[in-house]
C-alpha positions as CSV (number, residue, x, y, z in Angstrom):
1,M,-45.0,-51.3,-40.0
2,I,-47.5,-54.1,-39.5
3,T,-51.0,-53.1,-40.4
4,A,-54.4,-54.8,-40.1
5,E,-54.3,-55.7,-43.7
6,H,-51.0,-57.5,-43.3
7,L,-52.4,-59.5,-40.4
8,L,-55.5,-60.3,-42.5
9,L,-53.3,-61.6,-45.3
10,R,-51.3,-63.7,-42.9
11,Y,-54.1,-65.2,-40.8
12,G,-57.0,-65.0,-43.1
13,R,-56.0,-67.9,-45.3
14,T,-58.0,-70.4,-43.1
15,R,-61.3,-70.2,-41.3
16,R,-59.6,-70.6,-38.0
17,G,-57.1,-67.9,-38.7
18,F,-59.8,-65.5,-40.0
19,A,-61.8,-66.0,-36.8
20,F,-58.7,-65.2,-34.7
21,F,-58.1,-62.0,-36.7
22,C,-61.8,-61.0,-36.3
23,S,-61.6,-61.5,-32.5
24,A,-58.3,-59.6,-32.1
25,L,-59.5,-56.6,-34.1
26,F,-62.9,-56.5,-32.3
27,L,-61.3,-56.5,-28.9
28,G,-58.7,-53.9,-29.9
29,G,-61.5,-51.5,-30.9
30,A,-63.7,-52.2,-27.9
31,L,-60.9,-51.6,-25.4
32,A,-59.6,-48.3,-26.9
33,Q,-60.1,-45.3,-24.7
34,P,-60.1,-41.7,-26.2
35,S,-59.7,-39.8,-23.0
36,R,-57.0,-38.5,-20.6
37,A,-57.1,-39.3,-16.9
38,A,-56.1,-36.7,-14.3
39,F,-54.9,-33.1,-15.0
40,I,-52.1,-34.0,-17.4
41,D,-51.1,-33.4,-21.0
42,G,-53.5,-31.0,-22.7
43,Y,-55.5,-30.7,-19.4
44,A,-52.4,-29.9,-17.3
45,L,-53.1,-27.1,-14.8
46,H,-51.0,-24.6,-16.7
47,H,-53.3,-24.9,-19.7
48,F,-56.3,-23.6,-17.6
49,T,-57.2,-20.0,-17.1
50,L,-57.7,-18.6,-13.6
51,T,-60.0,-15.6,-13.4
52,N,-60.8,-13.6,-10.2
53,V,-63.7,-11.2,-10.1
54,E,-63.7,-9.2,-6.8
55,A,-61.7,-12.0,-5.3
56,D,-58.2,-13.1,-4.5
57,G,-58.7,-16.9,-5.1
58,S,-55.9,-19.3,-6.2
59,V,-55.4,-22.8,-7.6
60,A,-52.8,-25.5,-6.9
61,T,-52.1,-29.2,-7.5
62,P,-50.6,-30.8,-4.4
63,D,-49.9,-34.1,-6.1
64,G,-48.6,-33.4,-9.6
65,G,-51.9,-33.4,-11.4
66,L,-53.9,-36.1,-9.7
67,S,-56.1,-33.5,-8.1
68,I,-56.4,-29.7,-8.0
69,V,-57.6,-27.4,-5.2
70,I,-59.4,-24.1,-6.0
71,T,-59.4,-21.6,-3.1
72,G,-62.1,-18.9,-3.2
73,G,-61.8,-15.2,-2.3
74,N,-61.3,-14.0,1.2
75,Y,-59.6,-10.6,1.3
76,G,-62.0,-8.9,3.7
77,T,-63.9,-6.4,1.5
78,G,-67.4,-7.5,2.5
79,L,-68.3,-7.7,-1.2
80,S,-69.3,-10.7,-3.2
81,G,-67.0,-12.2,-5.8
82,W,-65.9,-15.4,-7.5
83,T,-62.9,-17.4,-8.7
84,D,-63.1,-19.3,-12.0
85,L,-60.8,-22.0,-13.5
86,T,-61.7,-22.7,-17.1
87,I,-60.5,-24.4,-20.3
88,A,-61.9,-25.3,-23.7
89,A,-62.6,-29.0,-24.3
90,L,-60.1,-30.7,-26.5
91,G,-62.7,-33.1,-27.9
92,S,-66.3,-34.2,-27.7
93,G,-67.4,-36.8,-25.2
94,I,-68.1,-37.2,-21.5
95,L,-66.4,-35.1,-18.8
96,T,-66.2,-36.7,-15.3
97,F,-64.7,-35.6,-12.0
98,D,-65.1,-36.1,-8.2
99,Y,-65.4,-33.1,-6.0
100,W,-65.1,-32.4,-2.3
101,Y,-66.0,-29.0,-0.8
102,S,-64.7,-27.6,2.5
103,S,-65.2,-24.3,4.3
104,L,-64.9,-22.9,7.8
105,D,-67.5,-20.2,7.0
106,L,-71.2,-20.6,7.7
107,P,-73.2,-22.6,5.1
108,G,-74.4,-20.4,2.2
109,Y,-71.7,-17.7,2.6
110,D,-69.4,-19.5,0.1
111,W,-70.3,-22.0,-2.6
112,A,-68.8,-24.0,-5.5
113,G,-69.9,-25.6,-8.7
114,Y,-69.0,-26.2,-12.3
115,L,-69.2,-24.1,-15.5
116,L,-70.3,-25.4,-18.9
117,G,-70.8,-23.3,-21.9
118,G,-71.4,-20.1,-19.9
119,F,-73.8,-21.7,-17.4
120,F,-73.0,-22.2,-13.7
121,V,-74.2,-25.3,-11.9
122,P,-73.9,-25.1,-8.1
123,L,-72.7,-28.3,-6.3
124,A,-72.0,-27.4,-2.7
125,D,-72.3,-24.6,-0.1
126,S,-71.6,-26.4,3.2
127,D,-68.4,-28.0,4.6
128,G,-68.0,-31.7,3.7
129,Q,-70.2,-31.9,0.7
130,S,-68.9,-34.2,-2.1
131,G,-70.0,-36.2,-5.1
132,T,-69.3,-37.3,-8.7
133,V,-70.3,-35.4,-11.9
134,A,-70.5,-36.7,-15.4
135,V,-71.6,-34.3,-18.2
136,P,-71.3,-34.3,-22.0
137,V,-69.0,-31.7,-23.6
138,S,-68.4,-30.6,-27.2
139,S,-65.0,-29.9,-28.7
140,G,-64.1,-26.3,-28.1
141,Q,-66.8,-25.8,-25.4
142,L,-65.7,-23.9,-22.4
143,F,-65.9,-25.7,-19.1
144,G,-64.5,-25.4,-15.6
145,W,-65.3,-24.6,-12.0
146,R,-66.2,-21.7,-9.8
147,V,-65.8,-21.0,-6.1
148,A,-67.9,-18.0,-5.1
149,T,-68.0,-15.9,-1.9
150,L,-70.8,-13.7,-0.5
151,D,-68.6,-11.4,1.5
152,N,-64.9,-12.3,1.1
153,T,-64.6,-12.8,4.9
154,F,-64.5,-15.5,7.6
155,E,-62.4,-18.1,5.6
156,P,-62.7,-19.1,2.0
157,G,-64.4,-22.0,0.3
158,L,-62.1,-24.7,-1.1
159,L,-63.1,-27.1,-3.9
160,T,-60.9,-30.2,-4.4
161,L,-61.2,-32.0,-7.8
162,S,-60.0,-35.5,-8.5
163,A,-60.6,-38.5,-10.7
164,F,-60.8,-36.1,-13.6
165,S,-61.3,-37.4,-17.2
166,A,-62.2,-35.5,-20.3
167,P,-62.2,-36.0,-24.1
168,A,-58.7,-35.8,-25.5
169,G,-59.5,-35.0,-29.1
170,G,-57.8,-36.6,-32.1
171,A,-59.3,-39.2,-34.4
172,P,-62.5,-40.7,-32.9
173,V,-62.3,-44.4,-31.9
174,P,-64.7,-46.5,-33.9
175,E,-67.4,-48.5,-32.1
176,P,-67.1,-52.3,-32.2
177,G,-69.8,-52.4,-35.0
178,S,-67.7,-50.0,-37.1
179,W,-64.7,-52.2,-36.6
180,M,-66.6,-55.2,-38.0
181,L,-67.6,-53.1,-41.1
182,M,-64.0,-52.1,-41.6
183,L,-63.0,-55.7,-41.3
184,A,-65.5,-56.8,-43.9
185,G,-64.2,-54.2,-46.3
186,M,-60.6,-55.3,-45.8
187,A,-61.6,-58.9,-46.2
188,G,-63.4,-58.1,-49.5
189,A,-60.3,-56.2,-50.7
190,V,-58.1,-59.2,-50.0
191,V,-60.4,-61.6,-51.8
192,V,-60.4,-59.3,-54.9
193,R,-56.6,-59.1,-54.8
194,R,-56.3,-62.9,-54.5
195,R,-58.7,-63.4,-57.5
196,K,-56.7,-60.9,-59.6
197,N,-53.4,-62.7,-58.7
198,R,-54.9,-66.1,-59.6
199,A,-56.3,-64.8,-62.8
200,G,-53.0,-63.2,-63.8
201,S,-51.1,-66.5,-63.0
202,A,-53.6,-68.5,-65.1
203,R,-53.1,-66.1,-68.0
204,R,-49.3,-66.4,-67.8
205,N,-49.6,-70.2,-67.6
206,R,-51.7,-70.3,-70.8
207,H,-49.1,-68.2,-72.7
208,E,-46.2,-70.4,-71.5
């Protein structure tokens, strides 16, 4: 396997080669993205938990994970209730998503929002409301969405979520500044190794 140290040994023999190596390593670190787009892999729909409290809500993905639709309760009891879809964050970072809310009921009788660490943040209670949300989450923190109903009658609220991105966990990606520190450390190690090799060769030549 070719490692960064191998590349440094190969290209770091001249100033031009060393500059090339620095640029490649810096760009590689700057362009790395530690997140998953859409509802896939660890954030696939089957990893989420659907919870109904005095409701008969449901969830579905009509496009294989690009978006999901949460349908709130509407089973005619006249009682309030809610439908939650939750999961624990796989890593720490920024969670983002787009939402679009629709309902044939009167404004205020059904509403939707997101859940974060046990808190509910309302986003919409009228047909056609939409927007984009970006919030920080910590690894293991519970987050998700809720569609609530005041009376479980006259059509449910529907919350459509898309453009979803959340921290995927794993080893954190170093910032560009950290990459340069790593580079300096590797360069120092290579210099020390070269000096040792030269010193060993010089000693062998004296004994010959």
